[in-house]
Structures are given as structure tokens and as C-alpha cells.
C-alpha positions in Angstrom: 89.0 88.0 93.9 89.7 85.1 97.1 93.1 82.9 96.9 92.6 79.5 95.1 93.4 76.2 97.1 95.8 75.6 94.3 98.0 77.7 93.1 97.9 78.3 89.2 101.5 79.2 89.4 104.9 79.1 92.2 105.1 83.4 91.4 104.6 85.7 94.2 103.9 89.1 94.4 106.2 90.6 96.5 104.3 93.2 96.7 107.0 96.4 95.9 104.4 99.9 94.4 105.9 102.8 93.1 102.6 104.8 93.5 102.0 108.3 92.3 101.0 111.2 94.5 97.7 110.4 94.1 97.0 107.4 95.5 96.4 109.0 98.7 93.4 110.8 97.4 92.4 106.9 96.4 93.2 105.6 99.5 90.9 108.0 101.3 88.1 106.5 99.1 88.7 103.3 99.2 86.1 101.3 101.4 86.9 98.4 104.7 87.7 95.1 103.0 84.6 92.6 105.5 86.9 90.0 105.3 90.4 91.7 107.2 88.4 95.1 107.5 90.6 97.6 106.4 91.7 99.1 103.2 93.5 97.1 100.9 95.8 98.5 98.2 94.8 96.2 95.6 90.7 97.6 96.1 92.3 101.2 95.8 94.2 100.6 92.5 91.0 98.9 91.4 89.5 102.5 91.7 92.4 104.4 89.5 92.3 101.7 86.9 88.4 102.5 86.6 89.2 105.7 86.3 92.4 105.6 83.7 95.9 105.2 85.6 97.8 102.2 83.8 99.9 100.1 85.5 102.8 97.8 85.1 103.7 95.2 86.6 107.6 93.6 86.5 108.5 90.2 86.2 111.8 90.2 88.4 113.8 87.0 88.7 115.5 87.0 92.0 114.1 88.6 94.8 116.4 91.8 97.3 116.7 92.7 100.1 114.5 95.9 101.1 115.3 97.3 104.7 117.4 100.6 104.6 117.4 103.6 102.5 120.8 102.0 100.7 118.6 98.7 99.2 116.3 101.3 98.0 118.5 103.1 95.8 120.6 100.4 94.7 116.8 98.6 93.7 115.9 102.4 92.0 119.0 101.7 89.6 117.7 98.1 89.0 114.7 99.2 87.7 115.6 101.9 86.0 118.0 100.0 83.7 114.5 97.4 82.5 
């Protein structure tokens, strides 16, 4: 899917994923994207969906910085409360 010149919303995907360990097998099966000459994680997720994996998205109203281990632990607590 190509990006649109006029976005339909002002939402942003901050690319935070909590993926099962099986993702590594599917990354190996993911082809290189011709536009970027690299593997794209959303293509891997598409492969996984096609074989029955289920994914859930969360809309979070505010952003948190995640740069240190303590930030990850704080975010995990926050997400477990949803």
C-alpha cells in the first residue's frame, strides 16, 4: 500500500509492537520490499494474518518516551491496565 498525499486522519502509528516469538520464522519468509530494498514488518504481519494469527491494535491518547528499560516496564504496566 502506498502512502496517500492527503492523509485521511491525523493519527500516527508509533510502531510499538508486542509480537509472538513466531515472528522470527515469518521474517525469514518475508521478501524484500522493492521500494526500500529491505524487509518491512507490516509485510511480515500480513503473512502471519494470512495463516491465522490475530492482531489487536490499541489507540493511545498520549505518547510515552520509550528509550530505557524502566520506560518499557512503565509502558507494560500501562498497557496491562487496558
